[in-house]
N, C-alpha and C positions, 0 to 999 in steps of 0.2 A: 469377894471374888468368887468363893461357894456356890450365893444366891444366884448370882448373875449367870453362871455356869449353868444350875439347876432352872432357872427362867429358859434361858437358850434350848438347853434340851427338851422342855416342855413345849416350847415355841416350834421347834422342829414336829417334833411327833404330831400336834393339832396340825400342824400341815400336812403330815403324810398322810392320817387318818381323812382327810378330807374327801378323798374320791369313793373311800368305800362308805364312810357315813352317808353323802350328799345320794349316791345311788338309794339305800338301805332307807334314809328318809324321804326321798324323792317316790320310792315305793310304798312305802308307808307312813305318811305322814302324819299321823293318829300319834306316833309313840316319841313325837319330838315333845319334848319335856315344856319348853316354854317359847310361848308367841313363837315360834322359829323361825327363823329367816336361815337361807343357805348362805350366809357370810361366812367367808375364808377369814377374815379378819378379825381382830379382836382385840379388842382396847385392852392396854398394857397390865394395868391394876386385875381385869375380869381373867386374867389367861386361865389360873386354877379351877375354878368352876364353870368354865368354858370346856377345858377338857373334859373334866369329870362328866359333864353333861355329856361330851362328846362321846367318852366311851360308855355311859349307862344306856344311849340312845343304840350303839350298835348292838350292845347285849341284848335291851330288846329284842331287837330288827332277828338278831341269832336264831333268838326262841321264836318269834312271830313266822320265821319261814320253815320250822320243823314239819307242819304239816302238808309243806311243798318238797321236802326236799327226800331224797325215797333213797332209798337202802343200797339199792344198788350205784349212786351217785360216789357214794362214801367206799364201796368195793371197788370200783374200780377207779378211782383216783387213787388209792392203796396201790394197785395193782400198775396203773402207769407210773407210779412216785417212784417205785421200786424198781421197774425194767429200767428209772433213766438216775439207779443209784441214790435218791433221797434216802436217807437215814433220817431216824430220831426227830428233835426239834423241827429241821428241815420236811420231812416227811409229815409231820403233824399241820404245820402252817399249810402244806400245798394243798393237802385234803380238805382242810378246813376252807380258804379260800374257794375251792370248787365245790363245795357245799353250798355256800354263801348264793357263788354264781347262777350254780342249779336250780336254788329255790327260786331266786331272784326272777328267772328267765322263767319258771313255773305259775310264780305267780302273775307275774306281767300275763302270761298265757290264759289265766285262769284254772288250769291244771295241780287238782293234789294230785301230791301220790301216789302210785298204787302200792308200797311196802314203803309206809313210814319209817324213813332214821330214828328209832328210838332212841337211839346217845343223844347223850346232849353234846352243846357244842362244848367243847374241847377247853377247857378253862387250865391255866396254864400255871403248875406251882408258881408259889413264890409272892411277893408282894406287890402291889398295887402300880409301881413302879415297872415291877417285870411285865403284868399284864400289857401295859401301854404298850412295854416294847413289843412284846408278842405279838399287839393287837394289830402295830404299825407291819410288823413285816408280813402278818395275812393280809392288811391292806399292798403291799408292794407286789405281794404273789396274786393277790387280788387281779389287778393292773395287770399283773406283764399274764396272765391265762387268758388274756384275748388272741395270742399267737403262739402261747407254748403249748405242749399236748396235753396237761388237765384240764385245761381249758376244753378241752375233744369231750374227758370224762364226763363236765356237768351238763353234755348234750345228752344224756339220757332219756329216754320216753317216759313220761308220766300220763296218768288219768286225768280225762279235764272234771273236772269239779264237780259237774252237772250229774255225771255217769253212775 
């Protein structure tokens, strides 16, 4: 029973990470570890490997977006989060999602950040399972920021890459 519950939880995380992973690997396809297809489904026996690969690719993409993520995005996202009463883990999740959204937007536009956010992507404390759960929450926040106030924080100005 425990194995079945664990598999179901991992499968749920695998699905929850898809929207974030798909946007990141579409924008930065070189980061895909294996031949890479944009598959939503994974064979039952390969779920552990597929989930681990998805986590690694998301983490690598977050690092690759650093030069495109302006420090002002983080500052604005924190202010906006505090204004909407987000605290602790919820604020960290919303800020990381805003940083990813802004970094992707700038990458697609070919704009490097004027003031690169030198902070490393937030890495939650805990083990692998806690990191998966945290990234699933970031993925959820990332999707919701299309209409939420923190999504606007991700729209700050960046300098053209050739400037």
